[in-house]
VEXRO-817412 format. One record per residue (C-alpha): residue number from 1; x, y, z. Coordinates in steps of 0.1 Angstrom, whole numbers, plus 5000, padded with zeros to 4 digits. Layout:
<rs>
@num NUM&u X&v Y&w Z
...
</rs>
This chain:
<rs>
@num 1&u 1970&v 2264&w 9244
@num 2&u 1990&v 2289&w 9220
@num 3&u 1969&v 2294&w 9192
@num 4&u 2003&v 2290&w 9175
@num 5&u 2016&v 2257&w 9186
@num 6&u 2014&v 2234&w 9156
@num 7&u 1985&v 2200&w 9167
@num 8&u 2001&v 2171&w 9168
@num 9&u 1990&v 2140&w 9139
@num 10&u 1966&v 2119&w 9150
@num 11&u 1972&v 2084&w 9146
@num 12&u 1956&v 2081&w 9111
@num 13&u 1982&v 2103&w 9097
@num 14&u 2003&v 2075&w 9092
@num 15&u 2005&v 2062&w 9060
@num 16&u 1997&v 2028&w 9063
@num 17&u 1970&v 2032&w 9088
@num 18&u 1949&v 2062&w 9066
@num 19&u 1949&v 2037&w 9036
@num 20&u 1932&v 2008&w 9059
@num 21&u 1908&v 2030&w 9080
@num 22&u 1900&v 2047&w 9041
@num 23&u 1888&v 2011&w 9027
@num 24&u 1870&v 2002&w 9061
@num 25&u 1851&v 2038&w 9060
@num 26&u 1843&v 2029&w 9020
@num 27&u 1832&v 1996&w 9032
@num 28&u 1808&v 2011&w 9056
@num 29&u 1796&v 2038&w 9033
@num 30&u 1789&v 2010&w 9004
@num 31&u 1770&v 1989&w 9030
@num 32&u 1748&v 2014&w 9039
@num 33&u 1738&v 2024&w 9007
@num 34&u 1731&v 1987&w 8996
@num 35&u 1712&v 1982&w 9027
@num 36&u 1691&v 2012&w 9021
@num 37&u 1684&v 2003&w 8986
@num 38&u 1672&v 1970&w 8997
@num 39&u 1650&v 1986&w 9026
@num 40&u 1639&v 2006&w 8997
@num 41&u 1626&v 1978&w 8972
@num 42&u 1610&v 1961&w 8998
@num 43&u 1573&v 1960&w 9008
@num 44&u 1572&v 1966&w 9046
@num 45&u 1540&v 1946&w 9047
@num 46&u 1539&v 1924&w 9021
@num 47&u 1565&v 1910&w 8995
@num 48&u 1562&v 1890&w 8966
@num 49&u 1560&v 1854&w 8975
@num 50&u 1570&v 1843&w 8945
@num 51&u 1604&v 1852&w 8928
@num 52&u 1592&v 1870&w 8899
@num 53&u 1614&v 1879&w 8863
@num 54&u 1612&v 1912&w 8850
@num 55&u 1582&v 1915&w 8827
@num 56&u 1603&v 1926&w 8792
@num 57&u 1585&v 1942&w 8765
@num 58&u 1583&v 1908&w 8737
@num 59&u 1556&v 1893&w 8726
@num 60&u 1540&v 1873&w 8752
@num 61&u 1520&v 1848&w 8727
@num 62&u 1544&v 1840&w 8697
@num 63&u 1547&v 1805&w 8710
@num 64&u 1506&v 1801&w 8718
@num 65&u 1486&v 1782&w 8696
@num 66&u 1465&v 1802&w 8670
@num 67&u 1487&v 1833&w 8677
@num 68&u 1491&v 1845&w 8639
@num 69&u 1458&v 1828&w 8631
@num 70&u 1440&v 1853&w 8661
@num 71&u 1464&v 1884&w 8653
@num 72&u 1468&v 1886&w 8697
@num 73&u 1497&v 1906&w 8703
@num 74&u 1506&v 1911&w 8745
@num 75&u 1522&v 1946&w 8740
@num 76&u 1487&v 1956&w 8727
@num 77&u 1475&v 1945&w 8762
@num 78&u 1502&v 1948&w 8785
@num 79&u 1536&v 1975&w 8788
@num 80&u 1559&v 1969&w 8815
@num 81&u 1565&v 2000&w 8839
@num 82&u 1586&v 2026&w 8826
@num 83&u 1604&v 2054&w 8838
@num 84&u 1597&v 2058&w 8876
@num 85&u 1566&v 2038&w 8875
@num 86&u 1571&v 2004&w 8899
@num 87&u 1550&v 1974&w 8905
@num 88&u 1526&v 1976&w 8934
@num 89&u 1542&v 1967&w 8967
@num 90&u 1507&v 1951&w 8983
@num 91&u 1479&v 1931&w 8976
@num 92&u 1458&v 1960&w 8989
@num 93&u 1478&v 1988&w 8971
@num 94&u 1474&v 1963&w 8940
@num 95&u 1440&v 1960&w 8936
@num 96&u 1434&v 1997&w 8944
@num 97&u 1457&v 2006&w 8915
@num 98&u 1438&v 1979&w 8893
@num 99&u 1404&v 1990&w 8899
@num 100&u 1413&v 2027&w 8896
@num 101&u 1431&v 2025&w 8864
@num 102&u 1421&v 2037&w 8831
@num 103&u 1436&v 2036&w 8793
@num 104&u 1455&v 2062&w 8774
@num 105&u 1432&v 2063&w 8743
@num 106&u 1406&v 2035&w 8730
@num 107&u 1418&v 2002&w 8730
@num 108&u 1453&v 2006&w 8740
@num 109&u 1469&v 1991&w 8769
@num 110&u 1456&v 1994&w 8804
@num 111&u 1476&v 2011&w 8829
@num 112&u 1465&v 2012&w 8869
@num 113&u 1470&v 2042&w 8890
@num 114&u 1501&v 2050&w 8907
@num 115&u 1520&v 2014&w 8903
@num 116&u 1517&v 1986&w 8879
@num 117&u 1511&v 1946&w 8877
@num 118&u 1533&v 1922&w 8866
@num 119&u 1524&v 1898&w 8832
@num 120&u 1534&v 1865&w 8845
@num 121&u 1548&v 1840&w 8823
@num 122&u 1530&v 1803&w 8823
@num 123&u 1557&v 1790&w 8846
@num 124&u 1556&v 1816&w 8866
@num 125&u 1513&v 1812&w 8864
@num 126&u 1524&v 1774&w 8877
@num 127&u 1541&v 1786&w 8905
@num 128&u 1515&v 1805&w 8921
@num 129&u 1490&v 1781&w 8915
@num 130&u 1509&v 1753&w 8933
@num 131&u 1504&v 1775&w 8967
@num 132&u 1465&v 1765&w 8964
@num 133&u 1444&v 1732&w 8968
@num 134&u 1417&v 1747&w 8943
@num 135&u 1407&v 1778&w 8927
@num 136&u 1373&v 1786&w 8923
@num 137&u 1355&v 1810&w 8898
@num 138&u 1317&v 1819&w 8909
@num 139&u 1294&v 1841&w 8890
@num 140&u 1278&v 1853&w 8856
@num 141&u 1292&v 1857&w 8821
@num 142&u 1318&v 1880&w 8832
@num 143&u 1331&v 1855&w 8852
@num 144&u 1328&v 1826&w 8830
@num 145&u 1350&v 1849&w 8807
@num 146&u 1380&v 1855&w 8828
@num 147&u 1381&v 1816&w 8832
@num 148&u 1378&v 1809&w 8799
@num 149&u 1412&v 1834&w 8796
@num 150&u 1424&v 1816&w 8827
@num 151&u 1424&v 1784&w 8803
@num 152&u 1440&v 1798&w 8776
@num 153&u 1470&v 1812&w 8799
@num 154&u 1474&v 1781&w 8810
@num 155&u 1468&v 1758&w 8778
@num 156&u 1489&v 1781&w 8760
@num 157&u 1466&v 1782&w 8731
@num 158&u 1446&v 1815&w 8723
@num 159&u 1426&v 1801&w 8693
@num 160&u 1405&v 1770&w 8710
@num 161&u 1422&v 1773&w 8746
@num 162&u 1388&v 1784&w 8764
@num 163&u 1367&v 1753&w 8748
@num 164&u 1367&v 1715&w 8745
@num 165&u 1378&v 1713&w 8711
@num 166&u 1379&v 1675&w 8710
@num 167&u 1335&v 1677&w 8714
@num 168&u 1338&v 1699&w 8681
@num 169&u 1333&v 1690&w 8645
@num 170&u 1360&v 1707&w 8627
@num 171&u 1332&v 1733&w 8611
@num 172&u 1326&v 1743&w 8648
@num 173&u 1364&v 1743&w 8655
@num 174&u 1367&v 1764&w 8629
@num 175&u 1338&v 1791&w 8638
@num 176&u 1344&v 1791&w 8673
@num 177&u 1381&v 1801&w 8671
@num 178&u 1401&v 1835&w 8684
@num 179&u 1374&v 1860&w 8696
@num 180&u 1347&v 1835&w 8686
@num 181&u 1352&v 1817&w 8716
@num 182&u 1340&v 1845&w 8736
@num 183&u 1310&v 1861&w 8712
@num 184&u 1293&v 1837&w 8696
@num 185&u 1265&v 1824&w 8715
@num 186&u 1267&v 1786&w 8700
@num 187&u 1306&v 1783&w 8712
@num 188&u 1298&v 1787&w 8746
@num 189&u 1279&v 1754&w 8750
@num 190&u 1321&v 1736&w 8747
@num 191&u 1335&v 1759&w 8773
@num 192&u 1356&v 1743&w 8797
@num 193&u 1345&v 1744&w 8829
@num 194&u 1371&v 1726&w 8850
@num 195&u 1410&v 1713&w 8845
@num 196&u 1393&v 1681&w 8850
@num 197&u 1377&v 1683&w 8814
@num 198&u 1409&v 1689&w 8803
@num 199&u 1429&v 1662&w 8815
@num 200&u 1406&v 1633&w 8806
@num 201&u 1409&v 1646&w 8773
@num 202&u 1446&v 1655&w 8765
@num 203&u 1460&v 1629&w 8745
@num 204&u 1434&v 1635&w 8717
@num 205&u 1443&v 1652&w 8682
@num 206&u 1421&v 1682&w 8688
@num 207&u 1431&v 1687&w 8725
@num 208&u 1456&v 1713&w 8741
@num 209&u 1472&v 1699&w 8777
@num 210&u 1480&v 1725&w 8804
@num 211&u 1512&v 1738&w 8811
@num 212&u 1505&v 1724&w 8847
@num 213&u 1476&v 1705&w 8860
@num 214&u 1487&v 1697&w 8897
@num 215&u 1459&v 1722&w 8912
@num 216&u 1420&v 1722&w 8909
@num 217&u 1403&v 1749&w 8888
@num 218&u 1367&v 1750&w 8882
@num 219&u 1340&v 1778&w 8873
@num 220&u 1303&v 1776&w 8885
@num 221&u 1277&v 1798&w 8872
@num 222&u 1254&v 1818&w 8891
@num 223&u 1225&v 1839&w 8877
@num 224&u 1205&v 1841&w 8910
@num 225&u 1205&v 1837&w 8945
@num 226&u 1204&v 1812&w 8961
@num 227&u 1218&v 1789&w 8935
@num 228&u 1218&v 1751&w 8956
@num 229&u 1226&v 1727&w 8926
@num 230&u 1256&v 1748&w 8930
@num 231&u 1259&v 1739&w 8964
@num 232&u 1262&v 1699&w 8965
@num 233&u 1291&v 1702&w 8931
@num 234&u 1313&v 1724&w 8954
@num 235&u 1307&v 1709&w 8984
@num 236&u 1317&v 1673&w 8967
@num 237&u 1349&v 1690&w 8950
@num 238&u 1361&v 1704&w 8982
@num 239&u 1354&v 1672&w 9004
@num 240&u 1376&v 1657&w 8977
@num 241&u 1405&v 1680&w 8983
@num 242&u 1433&v 1671&w 9006
@num 243&u 1431&v 1689&w 9042
@num 244&u 1462&v 1708&w 9042
@num 245&u 1471&v 1744&w 9052
@num 246&u 1470&v 1757&w 9017
@num 247&u 1439&v 1778&w 9009
@num 248&u 1410&v 1779&w 8983
@num 249&u 1405&v 1811&w 8969
@num 250&u 1371&v 1821&w 8954
@num 251&u 1367&v 1845&w 8926
@num 252&u 1330&v 1857&w 8927
@num 253&u 1308&v 1884&w 8911
@num 254&u 1272&v 1883&w 8900
@num 255&u 1260&v 1916&w 8881
@num 256&u 1246&v 1916&w 8850
@num 257&u 1233&v 1881&w 8853
@num 258&u 1209&v 1898&w 8871
@num 259&u 1204&v 1928&w 8855
@num 260&u 1224&v 1944&w 8888
@num 261&u 1200&v 1935&w 8913
@num 262&u 1216&v 1950&w 8945
@num 263&u 1195&v 1926&w 8963
@num 264&u 1208&v 1895&w 8945
@num 265&u 1247&v 1906&w 8945
@num 266&u 1242&v 1910&w 8983
@num 267&u 1223&v 1880&w 8985
@num 268&u 1250&v 1860&w 8968
@num 269&u 1279&v 1878&w 8989
@num 270&u 1262&v 1863&w 9022
@num 271&u 1251&v 1831&w 9007
@num 272&u 1282&v 1820&w 8996
@num 273&u 1301&v 1836&w 9027
@num 274&u 1278&v 1814&w 9047
@num 275&u 1284&v 1780&w 9025
@num 276&u 1322&v 1779&w 9025
@num 277&u 1327&v 1791&w 9064
@num 278&u 1310&v 1758&w 9072
@num 279&u 1330&v 1740&w 9052
@num 280&u 1366&v 1746&w 9078
@num 281&u 1388&v 1758&w 9052
@num 282&u 1406&v 1790&w 9044
@num 283&u 1388&v 1805&w 9014
@num 284&u 1400&v 1842&w 9006
@num 285&u 1373&v 1861&w 8985
@num 286&u 1378&v 1883&w 8956
@num 287&u 1347&v 1901&w 8949
@num 288&u 1347&v 1915&w 8907
@num 289&u 1330&v 1949&w 8901
@num 290&u 1308&v 1946&w 8869
@num 291&u 1326&v 1956&w 8835
@num 292&u 1317&v 1990&w 8818
@num 293&u 1288&v 1992&w 8788
@num 294&u 1300&v 1992&w 8756
@num 295&u 1293&v 2020&w 8727
@num 296&u 1273&v 1994&w 8711
@num 297&u 1251&v 1987&w 8741
@num 298&u 1214&v 1983&w 8726
@num 299&u 1197&v 2014&w 8737
@num 300&u 1170&v 1993&w 8756
@num 301&u 1190&v 1986&w 8780
@num 302&u 1208&v 2018&w 8786
@num 303&u 1191&v 2031&w 8811
@num 304&u 1190&v 1997&w 8832
@num 305&u 1224&v 1989&w 8820
@num 306&u 1245&v 2017&w 8810
@num 307&u 1277&v 2031&w 8826
@num 308&u 1256&v 2056&w 8851
@num 309&u 1238&v 2022&w 8865
@num 310&u 1269&v 2001&w 8863
@num 311&u 1294&v 2027&w 8881
@num 312&u 1269&v 2031&w 8910
@num 313&u 1266&v 1992&w 8910
@num 314&u 1301&v 1991&w 8908
@num 315&u 1307&v 2016&w 8938
@num 316&u 1275&v 2001&w 8962
@num 317&u 1290&v 1965&w 8954
@num 318&u 1322&v 1971&w 8962
@num 319&u 1312&v 1989&w 8995
@num 320&u 1291&v 1956&w 9009
@num 321&u 1319&v 1937&w 8999
@num 322&u 1344&v 1951&w 9022
@num 323&u 1319&v 1952&w 9048
@num 324&u 1320&v 1918&w 9046
@num 325&u 1356&v 1913&w 9046
@num 326&u 1359&v 1904&w 9007
@num 327&u 1388&v 1921&w 8986
@num 328&u 1375&v 1943&w 8957
@num 329&u 1385&v 1941&w 8926
@num 330&u 1367&v 1965&w 8904
@num 331&u 1364&v 1961&w 8864
@num 332&u 1346&v 1992&w 8853
@num 333&u 1376&v 2016&w 8846
@num 334&u 1396&v 1985&w 8828
@num 335&u 1371&v 1982&w 8806
@num 336&u 1358&v 2017&w 8797
@num 337&u 1374&v 2021&w 8765
@num 338&u 1380&v 1990&w 8755
@num 339&u 1361&v 1972&w 8723
@num 340&u 1329&v 1951&w 8729
@num 341&u 1310&v 1934&w 8702
@num 342&u 1279&v 1942&w 8719
@num 343&u 1281&v 1965&w 8747
@num 344&u 1282&v 1940&w 8769
@num 345&u 1305&v 1912&w 8763
@num 346&u 1343&v 1918&w 8755
@num 347&u 1370&v 1894&w 8738
@num 348&u 1402&v 1878&w 8745
@num 349&u 1425&v 1909&w 8748
@num 350&u 1402&v 1919&w 8778
@num 351&u 1395&v 1885&w 8789
@num 352&u 1432&v 1877&w 8792
@num 353&u 1442&v 1911&w 8810
@num 354&u 1411&v 1905&w 8830
@num 355&u 1424&v 1870&w 8842
@num 356&u 1464&v 1884&w 8846
@num 357&u 1448&v 1908&w 8873
@num 358&u 1430&v 1880&w 8892
@num 359&u 1465&v 1859&w 8889
@num 360&u 1484&v 1891&w 8903
@num 361&u 1460&v 1890&w 8932
@num 362&u 1464&v 1854&w 8938
@num 363&u 1501&v 1859&w 8936
@num 364&u 1499&v 1884&w 8968
@num 365&u 1476&v 1858&w 8990
@num 366&u 1491&v 1845&w 9018
@num 367&u 1495&v 1806&w 9024
@num 368&u 1499&v 1802&w 9060
</rs>
């Protein structure tokens, strides 16, 4: 062909056809961009099974009973993701991020490492719990504190939500309010240990009913292994539950209650894995590593229960739990720069954060 010969115009040079072609091309481009956006925001392994709302920066506890008296402000405990920081895409990534996170200063909000967890509304927590026949907390004082905070969230009561206030006198209710639910030993005897206790007594003047109460949850104390009395209690509980496809998650730990005994901890893992396996139910396990030692830990306890001992226990028991196919959530980093009244126990702010971490794990569990 002669290079000077004009090339015939293609058919799409025709104006009406050209407009149609451009509209079609624009549609294809927009559709491709939307598809890429959706794919990039969806975990290829495990999307959220619950439709959560994006957490906003507001005071979550402003409508909770005792909010003003107790001075618990959610923005001092939790800050939502900012900038490029995003929510964790899978359960495994979530646990790794929570275990490896930290605080940017003493008593500042905890931030996971690499991705964030959600601070769920009470209604969303109820949606999570609806996916299970029961939730069982099994362990020593740290697990008890987390279960107490779990009750505070579900009862929307930061003043006395962890306690059986209907059994308490006016003076006892005054003495055990707010952080004293966790700090005062004389208040521990009033601690709620199951939702059934509250359900039976939610009509009185000094009670605080649950926001939702269709899923059984309970705490069983452990101070040793074996713990035979707890077997019968939990076996009876599980046998009364409906035989459904729904799992029964177990939140388990044993650390300072046995002075960081490696033998007692691994024995407890084996004991409860064997016990629950015999019940022929789907029972996902979460092992909780111990909290760090606070700066008020008595000198006599530093050698055996100081941060060096706690860290090594945390690492080794995490390995043992994973070897038994238990999932692991470490609490050492989450408590390392938090206030403790005695070097061992922590108050409501830490317990609420820990409870929300556990709820995030629950929200990612498969139910089939």
